[in-house]
C-alpha positions as a Markdown table, in Angstrom:
| # | Residue | x | y | z |
|---|---|---|---|---|
| 1 | Met | 12.8 | 4.2 | -0.6 |
| 2 | Ala | 14.9 | 4.2 | 2.6 |
| 3 | Phe | 18.5 | 5.1 | 2.8 |
| 4 | Arg | 19.3 | 4.4 | 6.1 |
| 5 | Arg | 18.6 | 1.5 | 8.6 |
| 6 | Arg | 16.0 | 2.5 | 11.2 |
| 7 | Asn | 17.0 | 1.1 | 14.6 |
| 8 | Lys | 14.5 | 3.2 | 16.5 |
| 9 | Ser | 11.6 | 5.1 | 15.4 |
| 10 | Tyr | 11.1 | 8.8 | 16.3 |
| 11 | Pro | 8.2 | 11.1 | 16.5 |
| 12 | Phe | 7.1 | 13.1 | 13.2 |
| 13 | Phe | 8.7 | 16.3 | 12.9 |
| 14 | Ser | 11.3 | 15.9 | 15.5 |
| 15 | Gln | 14.9 | 16.7 | 15.1 |
| 16 | Glu | 15.9 | 13.0 | 15.0 |
| 17 | Phe | 13.2 | 12.0 | 12.6 |
| 18 | Leu | 14.4 | 14.9 | 10.2 |
| 19 | Ile | 18.0 | 13.6 | 10.5 |
| 20 | Gln | 17.3 | 10.1 | 10.0 |
| 21 | Asn | 14.9 | 10.5 | 7.1 |
| 22 | His | 16.2 | 13.6 | 5.5 |
| 23 | Ala | 17.3 | 11.6 | 2.3 |
| 24 | Asp | 13.9 | 10.2 | 2.0 |
| 25 | Ile | 12.2 | 13.6 | 2.4 |
| 26 | Val | 14.4 | 15.1 | -0.2 |
| 27 | Phe | 13.7 | 12.2 | -2.6 |
| 28 | Ser | 10.0 | 12.8 | -2.3 |
| 29 | Leu | 10.5 | 16.5 | -3.3 |
| 30 | Val | 12.5 | 15.5 | -6.3 |
| 31 | Ile | 9.8 | 13.0 | -7.3 |
| 32 | Phe | 7.3 | 15.7 | -6.9 |
| 33 | Ile | 9.1 | 18.1 | -9.2 |
| 34 | Leu | 9.6 | 15.2 | -11.7 |
| 35 | Ile | 5.9 | 14.5 | -11.7 |
| 36 | Gly | 5.2 | 18.1 | -12.6 |
| 37 | Leu | 6.8 | 17.4 | -16.1 |
| 38 | Met | 3.8 | 15.2 | -16.7 |
| 39 | Phe | 1.2 | 18.0 | -16.9 |
| 40 | Glu | 1.2 | 20.8 | -19.2 |
| 41 | Thr | 0.2 | 23.4 | -16.6 |
| 42 | Thr | 3.3 | 22.7 | -14.4 |
| 43 | Ala | 5.7 | 21.7 | -17.1 |
| 44 | Lys | 7.1 | 25.1 | -17.6 |
| 45 | Thr | 7.8 | 25.4 | -13.9 |
| 46 | Ala | 9.4 | 21.9 | -13.5 |
| 47 | Ile | 11.7 | 22.7 | -16.5 |
| 48 | Leu | 13.0 | 25.8 | -14.6 |
| 49 | Phe | 14.4 | 23.3 | -11.9 |
| 50 | Ile | 15.6 | 20.5 | -14.1 |
| 51 | Gln | 17.1 | 22.1 | -17.3 |
| 52 | Pro | 19.7 | 24.9 | -17.5 |
| 53 | Gln | 17.9 | 28.2 | -18.6 |
| 54 | Tyr | 19.0 | 31.3 | -20.9 |
| 55 | Asn | 19.9 | 29.3 | -24.0 |
| 56 | Ile | 20.4 | 31.0 | -27.3 |
| 57 | Ser | 21.0 | 29.5 | -30.8 |
| 58 | Thr | 24.0 | 30.7 | -32.8 |
| 59 | Met | 25.7 | 29.7 | -36.0 |
| 60 | Ile | 29.2 | 28.5 | -35.5 |
| 61 | Ala | 31.0 | 26.9 | -38.8 |
| 62 | Asp | 27.6 | 26.6 | -40.7 |
| 63 | Glu | 26.1 | 24.7 | -37.7 |
| 64 | Glu | 23.6 | 25.9 | -35.2 |
| 65 | Val | 24.9 | 25.5 | -31.7 |
| 66 | Ser | 23.0 | 26.2 | -28.4 |
| 67 | Leu | 24.9 | 28.4 | -26.0 |
| 68 | Tyr | 24.0 | 29.6 | -22.4 |
| 69 | Leu | 24.1 | 32.7 | -20.5 |
| 70 | Tyr | 23.7 | 33.1 | -16.8 |
| 71 | Gly | 20.8 | 34.6 | -14.7 |
| 72 | Trp | 18.7 | 34.4 | -11.7 |
| 73 | Lys | 16.8 | 31.4 | -12.9 |
| 74 | Asp | 20.0 | 29.5 | -12.3 |
| 75 | Cys | 19.0 | 29.5 | -8.6 |
| 76 | Ala | 16.1 | 27.1 | -9.2 |
| 77 | Thr | 18.4 | 24.8 | -11.1 |
| 78 | Val | 21.0 | 24.8 | -8.4 |
| 79 | Val | 18.4 | 24.0 | -5.7 |
| 80 | Phe | 17.1 | 21.0 | -7.7 |
| 81 | Tyr | 20.6 | 19.5 | -8.1 |
| 82 | Leu | 21.5 | 20.5 | -4.4 |
| 83 | Cys | 18.5 | 17.8 | -3.6 |
| 84 | Ile | 20.1 | 15.3 | -6.2 |
| 85 | Thr | 23.4 | 15.9 | -4.4 |
| 86 | Ile | 21.8 | 15.1 | -0.9 |
| 87 | Ile | 20.4 | 11.9 | -2.2 |
| 88 | Leu | 23.7 | 10.8 | -3.7 |
| 89 | His | 25.6 | 11.6 | -0.4 |
| 90 | Ala | 23.2 | 9.4 | 1.4 |
| 91 | Val | 23.6 | 6.5 | -1.1 |
| 92 | Val | 27.4 | 6.7 | -0.8 |
| 93 | Gln | 27.2 | 7.0 | 2.9 |
| 94 | Glu | 24.9 | 4.1 | 3.4 |
| 95 | Tyr | 26.0 | 1.6 | 0.7 |
| 96 | Val | 29.8 | 2.2 | 0.7 |
| 97 | Leu | 31.3 | 4.0 | 3.7 |
| 98 | Asp | 29.0 | 2.5 | 6.4 |
| 99 | Lys | 29.9 | -1.0 | 5.2 |
| 100 | Val | 33.5 | -0.2 | 5.4 |
| 101 | Asn | 33.3 | 1.4 | 8.8 |
| 102 | Arg | 31.8 | -1.7 | 10.2 |
| 103 | Arg | 34.8 | -3.7 | 9.2 |
| 104 | Leu | 37.5 | -1.3 | 10.3 |
| 105 | His | 35.9 | -0.5 | 13.7 |
| 106 | Leu | 37.4 | 3.0 | 13.9 |
| 107 | Ser | 36.8 | 5.4 | 16.8 |
| 108 | Lys | 34.1 | 8.0 | 16.6 |
| 109 | Ser | 36.7 | 10.8 | 15.7 |
| 110 | Lys | 38.4 | 8.7 | 13.2 |
| 111 | Asn | 35.0 | 7.5 | 12.0 |
| 112 | Thr | 33.8 | 11.2 | 11.3 |
| 113 | Lys | 37.1 | 11.9 | 9.4 |
| 114 | Phe | 36.7 | 8.8 | 7.4 |
| 115 | Asn | 33.1 | 9.6 | 6.2 |
| 116 | Glu | 34.4 | 13.2 | 5.3 |
| 117 | Ser | 37.2 | 11.9 | 3.3 |
| 118 | Gly | 35.3 | 9.3 | 1.7 |
| 119 | Gln | 32.5 | 11.6 | 0.5 |
| 120 | Leu | 35.1 | 14.2 | -0.7 |
| 121 | Cys | 37.1 | 11.6 | -2.4 |
| 122 | Val | 34.1 | 10.6 | -4.5 |
| 123 | Phe | 33.2 | 14.2 | -5.4 |
| 124 | Tyr | 36.8 | 15.1 | -6.4 |
| 125 | Leu | 37.4 | 12.0 | -8.5 |
| 126 | Val | 34.1 | 12.7 | -10.5 |
| 127 | Ser | 34.7 | 16.4 | -10.7 |
| 128 | Ser | 38.4 | 16.1 | -11.8 |
| 129 | Leu | 37.6 | 13.6 | -14.4 |
| 130 | Trp | 34.6 | 15.7 | -15.7 |
| 131 | Ser | 36.5 | 18.9 | -15.6 |
| 132 | Leu | 39.5 | 17.3 | -17.6 |
| 133 | Tyr | 37.0 | 16.0 | -20.2 |
| 134 | Val | 35.6 | 19.6 | -20.5 |
| 135 | Ile | 39.0 | 21.1 | -20.7 |
| 136 | Ala | 40.1 | 18.8 | -23.5 |
| 137 | Thr | 36.8 | 19.0 | -25.4 |
| 138 | Glu | 36.9 | 22.8 | -25.4 |
| 139 | Gly | 40.4 | 22.9 | -26.7 |
| 140 | Tyr | 42.0 | 24.7 | -23.7 |
| 141 | Leu | 45.0 | 22.3 | -23.5 |
| 142 | Leu | 45.9 | 22.7 | -27.0 |
| 143 | His | 45.3 | 26.6 | -27.0 |
| 144 | Pro | 46.2 | 28.0 | -23.8 |
| 145 | Ser | 45.8 | 31.6 | -25.0 |
| 146 | Ser | 41.9 | 30.8 | -25.3 |
| 147 | Leu | 41.8 | 31.0 | -21.4 |
| 148 | Trp | 41.8 | 34.8 | -21.8 |
| 149 | Glu | 41.2 | 35.7 | -25.5 |
| 150 | Asn | 38.0 | 37.0 | -26.7 |
| 151 | Tyr | 36.9 | 38.0 | -23.3 |
| 152 | Pro | 34.2 | 38.2 | -22.0 |
| 153 | His | 33.1 | 34.6 | -22.2 |
| 154 | Val | 29.5 | 35.3 | -21.7 |
| 155 | His | 28.4 | 32.4 | -23.9 |
| 156 | Leu | 28.7 | 28.8 | -22.4 |
| 157 | Arg | 28.3 | 25.5 | -23.8 |
| 158 | Phe | 25.9 | 23.2 | -22.0 |
| 159 | Gln | 28.7 | 21.1 | -20.5 |
| 160 | Val | 30.4 | 24.1 | -18.9 |
| 161 | Lys | 27.4 | 25.7 | -17.5 |
| 162 | Phe | 26.0 | 22.5 | -16.1 |
| 163 | Phe | 29.4 | 21.7 | -14.5 |
| 164 | Tyr | 29.5 | 25.2 | -12.7 |
| 165 | Leu | 25.9 | 24.7 | -11.6 |
| 166 | Thr | 26.5 | 21.3 | -10.2 |
| 167 | Gln | 29.6 | 22.6 | -8.3 |
| 168 | Leu | 27.5 | 25.2 | -6.7 |
| 169 | Ala | 25.0 | 22.7 | -5.8 |
| 170 | Tyr | 27.5 | 20.3 | -4.2 |
| 171 | Trp | 29.2 | 22.9 | -2.0 |
| 172 | Leu | 25.8 | 24.4 | -1.0 |
| 173 | His | 24.5 | 21.1 | 0.0 |
| 174 | Ala | 27.5 | 20.6 | 2.3 |
| 175 | Leu | 25.9 | 23.3 | 4.6 |
| 176 | Pro | 22.8 | 21.4 | 5.6 |
| 177 | Glu | 24.9 | 18.2 | 5.7 |
| 178 | Leu | 26.7 | 19.6 | 8.6 |
| 179 | Tyr | 23.5 | 19.3 | 10.4 |
| 180 | Phe | 22.4 | 16.1 | 9.1 |
| 181 | Gln | 25.7 | 14.3 | 9.7 |
| 182 | Lys | 25.8 | 15.6 | 13.4 |
| 183 | Val | 29.3 | 17.2 | 12.9 |
| 184 | Arg | 31.0 | 18.0 | 16.1 |
| 185 | Lys | 31.1 | 21.6 | 17.0 |
| 186 | Glu | 35.0 | 21.9 | 16.9 |
| 187 | Glu | 34.9 | 20.6 | 13.4 |
| 188 | Ile | 32.3 | 23.1 | 12.1 |
| 189 | Pro | 34.5 | 26.0 | 11.7 |
| 190 | Arg | 37.2 | 24.2 | 9.9 |
| 191 | Gln | 34.7 | 22.8 | 7.3 |
| 192 | Leu | 32.9 | 26.1 | 7.0 |
| 193 | Gln | 36.2 | 27.6 | 6.1 |
| 194 | Tyr | 36.8 | 25.4 | 2.9 |
| 195 | Ile | 33.0 | 25.3 | 2.0 |
| 196 | Ser | 32.9 | 29.1 | 1.9 |
| 197 | Leu | 36.1 | 29.5 | -0.1 |
| 198 | Tyr | 35.1 | 27.0 | -2.7 |
| 199 | Leu | 31.5 | 28.9 | -2.9 |
| 200 | Leu | 33.6 | 32.3 | -3.1 |
| 201 | His | 35.8 | 31.3 | -6.1 |
| 202 | Ile | 33.3 | 29.3 | -8.1 |
| 203 | Leu | 30.8 | 32.0 | -7.9 |
| 204 | Ala | 33.3 | 34.6 | -8.7 |
| 205 | Ala | 34.6 | 32.6 | -11.8 |
| 206 | Tyr | 30.9 | 32.1 | -12.9 |
| 207 | Leu | 29.5 | 35.6 | -12.5 |
| 208 | Leu | 32.7 | 37.5 | -13.7 |
| 209 | Asn | 32.7 | 35.4 | -16.8 |
| 210 | Leu | 36.2 | 33.6 | -15.8 |
| 211 | Thr | 34.8 | 30.3 | -16.5 |
| 212 | Arg | 37.7 | 29.0 | -18.7 |
| 213 | Val | 40.2 | 29.9 | -16.0 |
| 214 | Gly | 38.1 | 28.8 | -13.2 |
| 215 | Leu | 37.6 | 25.4 | -14.9 |
| 216 | Val | 41.4 | 24.7 | -15.0 |
| 217 | Leu | 42.0 | 25.9 | -11.4 |
| 218 | Leu | 39.3 | 23.7 | -10.2 |
| 219 | Phe | 40.8 | 20.7 | -11.9 |
| 220 | Leu | 44.1 | 21.5 | -10.4 |
| 221 | Gln | 42.7 | 21.9 | -6.9 |
| 222 | Tyr | 40.3 | 18.9 | -7.0 |
| 223 | Leu | 43.2 | 16.8 | -8.1 |
| 224 | Ser | 45.5 | 18.0 | -5.3 |
| 225 | Glu | 42.6 | 17.6 | -2.6 |
| 226 | Met | 41.8 | 14.1 | -3.9 |
| 227 | Gly | 45.4 | 13.1 | -3.1 |
| 228 | Phe | 45.2 | 14.1 | 0.3 |
| 229 | His | 41.8 | 12.4 | 1.1 |
| 230 | Leu | 43.0 | 9.3 | -0.6 |
| 231 | Ser | 46.2 | 9.3 | 1.7 |
| 232 | Arg | 44.0 | 9.8 | 4.6 |
| 233 | Leu | 41.7 | 6.8 | 3.8 |
| 234 | Phe | 44.6 | 4.6 | 3.5 |
| 235 | Tyr | 46.2 | 5.8 | 6.6 |
| 236 | Phe | 42.9 | 4.9 | 8.6 |
| 237 | Ile | 43.0 | 1.5 | 7.1 |
| 238 | Asp | 46.7 | 0.9 | 7.7 |
| 239 | Glu | 48.5 | 3.4 | 9.9 |
| 240 | Asn | 51.7 | 2.4 | 8.5 |
| 241 | His | 51.0 | 4.2 | 5.1 |
| 242 | His | 52.9 | 7.6 | 5.2 |
| 243 | Lys | 54.5 | 7.7 | 1.9 |
| 244 | Met | 51.2 | 8.7 | 0.1 |
| 245 | Phe | 51.2 | 11.9 | 2.4 |
| 246 | Glu | 54.9 | 12.8 | 1.3 |
| 247 | Met | 53.9 | 12.3 | -2.4 |
| 248 | Trp | 50.7 | 14.7 | -1.7 |
| 249 | Ser | 52.9 | 17.2 | 0.0 |
| 250 | Ile | 55.1 | 17.7 | -3.1 |
| 251 | Gly | 51.9 | 17.8 | -5.3 |
| 252 | Phe | 50.1 | 20.4 | -2.8 |
| 253 | Val | 53.1 | 22.9 | -3.2 |
| 254 | Leu | 53.4 | 22.3 | -7.0 |
| 255 | Thr | 49.6 | 22.9 | -7.3 |
| 256 | Arg | 50.0 | 26.5 | -5.5 |
| 257 | Met | 52.7 | 27.5 | -7.7 |
| 258 | Ile | 50.8 | 26.6 | -10.9 |
| 259 | Thr | 47.8 | 28.1 | -9.7 |
| 260 | Leu | 49.6 | 31.5 | -9.0 |
| 261 | Thr | 51.4 | 31.3 | -12.2 |
| 262 | Leu | 48.3 | 30.7 | -14.2 |
| 263 | Met | 46.3 | 33.4 | -12.6 |
| 264 | Phe | 49.1 | 36.1 | -13.2 |
| 265 | Leu | 49.4 | 34.8 | -16.7 |
| 266 | Ala | 45.8 | 35.0 | -17.6 |
| 267 | Val | 44.4 | 37.7 | -15.5 |
| 268 | Gly | 47.5 | 39.8 | -14.9 |
| 269 | Phe | 49.0 | 39.8 | -18.4 |
| 270 | Gly | 46.3 | 38.2 | -20.9 |
| 271 | Leu | 43.3 | 40.4 | -19.8 |
| 272 | Ala | 45.6 | 43.4 | -19.3 |
| 273 | Arg | 46.5 | 43.4 | -22.9 |
| 274 | Ser | 43.0 | 43.2 | -24.1 |
| 275 | Glu | 41.7 | 46.3 | -26.0 |
| 276 | Asn | 38.3 | 46.3 | -24.5 |
| 277 | Gln | 39.0 | 47.4 | -20.7 |
| 278 | Thr | 35.7 | 49.1 | -20.0 |
| 279 | Phe | 33.1 | 48.0 | -17.2 |
| 280 | Asp | 30.0 | 47.0 | -18.9 |
| 281 | Leu | 27.5 | 45.1 | -16.9 |
| 282 | Glu | 25.1 | 44.2 | -19.8 |
| 283 | Ala | 27.7 | 42.9 | -22.1 |
| 284 | Gly | 29.4 | 41.0 | -19.0 |
| 285 | Asn | 32.7 | 42.8 | -19.4 |
| 286 | Phe | 34.4 | 43.1 | -15.9 |
| 287 | Asn | 37.9 | 43.5 | -17.4 |
| 288 | Thr | 39.1 | 46.6 | -15.5 |
| 289 | Val | 42.2 | 47.3 | -13.4 |
| 290 | Ser | 40.4 | 47.3 | -10.1 |
| 291 | Ile | 38.5 | 44.1 | -10.7 |
| 292 | Arg | 41.7 | 42.3 | -12.0 |
| 293 | Leu | 43.6 | 43.5 | -9.0 |
| 294 | Leu | 40.8 | 42.4 | -6.6 |
| 295 | Val | 40.8 | 39.1 | -8.3 |
| 296 | Leu | 44.5 | 38.5 | -8.1 |
| 297 | Leu | 44.4 | 39.6 | -4.5 |
| 298 | Val | 41.8 | 37.2 | -3.4 |
| 299 | Val | 43.6 | 34.2 | -5.2 |
| 300 | Cys | 47.0 | 35.1 | -3.9 |
| 301 | Phe | 45.6 | 35.5 | -0.3 |
| 302 | Thr | 43.9 | 32.2 | -0.6 |
| 303 | Gln | 46.9 | 30.4 | -2.0 |
| 304 | Ser | 49.2 | 32.0 | 0.6 |
| 305 | Trp | 46.9 | 31.0 | 3.5 |
| 306 | Leu | 47.0 | 27.5 | 2.3 |
| 307 | Leu | 50.7 | 27.5 | 2.0 |
| 308 | Trp | 51.0 | 29.0 | 5.5 |
| 309 | Lys | 48.7 | 26.3 | 7.1 |
| 310 | Phe | 50.6 | 23.7 | 5.2 |
| 311 | Phe | 54.1 | 24.8 | 6.3 |
| 312 | Arg | 52.8 | 25.4 | 9.8 |
| 313 | Phe | 51.3 | 21.9 | 10.2 |
| 314 | Gln | 54.4 | 20.3 | 8.6 |
| 315 | Leu | 56.6 | 22.2 | 11.1 |
| 316 | Ser | 54.7 | 21.1 | 14.1 |
| 317 | Arg | 54.6 | 17.7 | 12.8 |
| 318 | Thr | 58.3 | 17.6 | 12.5 |
| 319 | Arg | 58.7 | 19.0 | 16.0 |
| 320 | Glu | 56.3 | 16.3 | 17.3 |
| 321 | Leu | 58.1 | 13.5 | 15.6 |
| 322 | Arg | 61.5 | 14.8 | 17.0 |
| 323 | Leu | 60.2 | 14.8 | 20.5 |
| 324 | Glu | 58.7 | 11.3 | 20.0 |
| 325 | Gln | 62.1 | 10.0 | 18.8 |
| 326 | Ala | 63.9 | 11.7 | 21.6 |
| 327 | Ala | 61.4 | 10.1 | 24.2 |
| 328 | Arg | 61.9 | 6.7 | 22.6 |
| 329 | Lys | 65.8 | 7.1 | 22.7 |
| 330 | Arg | 65.7 | 8.0 | 26.3 |
| 331 | Ala | 63.4 | 5.1 | 27.2 |
| 332 | Ala | 65.6 | 2.8 | 25.2 |
| 333 | Ala | 68.7 | 3.9 | 27.0 |
| 334 | Lys | 67.1 | 3.7 | 30.4 |
| 335 | Gln | 66.0 | 0.2 | 29.6 |
| 336 | Gln | 69.5 | -0.6 | 28.4 |
| 337 | Thr | 71.0 | 0.6 | 31.6 |
| 338 | Gln | 68.5 | -1.3 | 33.7 |
| 339 | Arg | 69.4 | -4.6 | 31.8 |
| 340 | Thr | 73.1 | -4.2 | 32.4 |
| 341 | Leu | 72.6 | -3.4 | 36.0 |
| 342 | Lys | 70.0 | -6.3 | 36.5 |
| 343 | Val | 71.3 | -9.5 | 38.3 |
| 344 | Gly | 71.9 | -12.2 | 35.8 |
| 345 | His | 73.0 | -15.0 | 37.9 |
| 346 | Asn | 74.3 | -16.2 | 41.3 |
| 347 | Glu | 77.9 | -17.7 | 41.7 |
| 348 | Asn | 79.2 | -18.5 | 45.1 |
| 349 | Gly | 76.7 | -16.4 | 47.1 |
| 350 | Leu | 77.7 | -13.3 | 45.0 |
| 351 | Ile | 75.6 | -11.2 | 42.7 |
| 352 | Lys | 76.9 | -10.7 | 39.2 |
| 353 | Ala | 75.7 | -8.8 | 36.3 |
| 354 | Glu | 74.5 | -10.3 | 33.0 |
| 355 | Asn | 78.0 | -9.5 | 31.4 |
| 356 | Gly | 79.8 | -11.4 | 34.2 |
| 357 | Thr | 81.2 | -8.6 | 36.1 |
| 358 | Ser | 80.2 | -7.0 | 39.2 |
| 359 | Pro | 81.1 | -3.6 | 40.2 |
| 360 | Arg | 80.0 | -4.1 | 43.6 |
| 361 | Leu | 80.6 | -7.4 | 45.4 |
| 362 | Lys | 78.0 | -8.2 | 48.2 |
| 363 | Lys | 77.2 | -11.3 | 50.2 |
| 364 | Ile | 73.8 | -12.6 | 50.0 |
| 365 | Lys | 72.1 | -12.4 | 53.3 |
| 366 | Thr | 70.4 | -15.7 | 54.4 |
| 367 | Pro | 66.9 | -15.5 | 55.7 |
């Protein structure tokens, strides 16, 4: 199964061969793990990679329900779905983005940004719809107080745990993709910044049993980021599309405000009123003053940093637009002056301007 057109063959185990065929290599690894399910001796090991572990059965409303905890075996599951994500990344790139790029004829720099926005748009769309479905089915919309009540939330439903594992798998897969996609060196620090921030916040929510609050915050963040990358895609298609960026700017600021408000409401006030405020690693209780302050500090710093970058970009963009408008006005005024002084016609051997007046009469010299 080939995911990319091979215009040139490279030697085995070379860098170019690995980059060109990385999706096929990973696909073979996934097939190898799936084949392990067919044999009794390897089935238990293969299940570690495919199915979330640490499930327990409890009775809820006279019904047996399977809930999940987290542990070190989740690393194997994350690795497997990281491989799945690499394959899906190659499929989207080959059968969607590359076909659009060939029609748009973008420059190399715009082509890189277009591919980045296209991949992230697909991910943000799927993740935002998925998180919204989980939020609605778990009842967080109708009962917002459930975000902090009955903490610690150590028992997770399958859809919540699987959502977090796939989120970790996606952002971890983004690290080797920097190499596979041959991202330019000047672009790597910027992409490493937001990849690291996503991994930090998702891991913190998962390990500190703040999955309910984290789920809502991820939905808000993904919705805002999807608006930005959609705006950038439309801008690459037609550079006259600027209104979507203005709509995204409003949504971006609102998202930061809602995120900060929700964090202070859930962590600063909700968990602070909880009766159980002792550190208990076995019970999964991290509701202490120091940990709450650390969580709030990290979230506030991240949101403030994002707002600072946003306003700095807007100010620099506004300054550039003003300079461009001033340059255009000067060029238009200079052109208008040249037109008024330009010789329009010749009457009786005299040079006159286009408006019929001549500030300086002068005889035309005969050759």
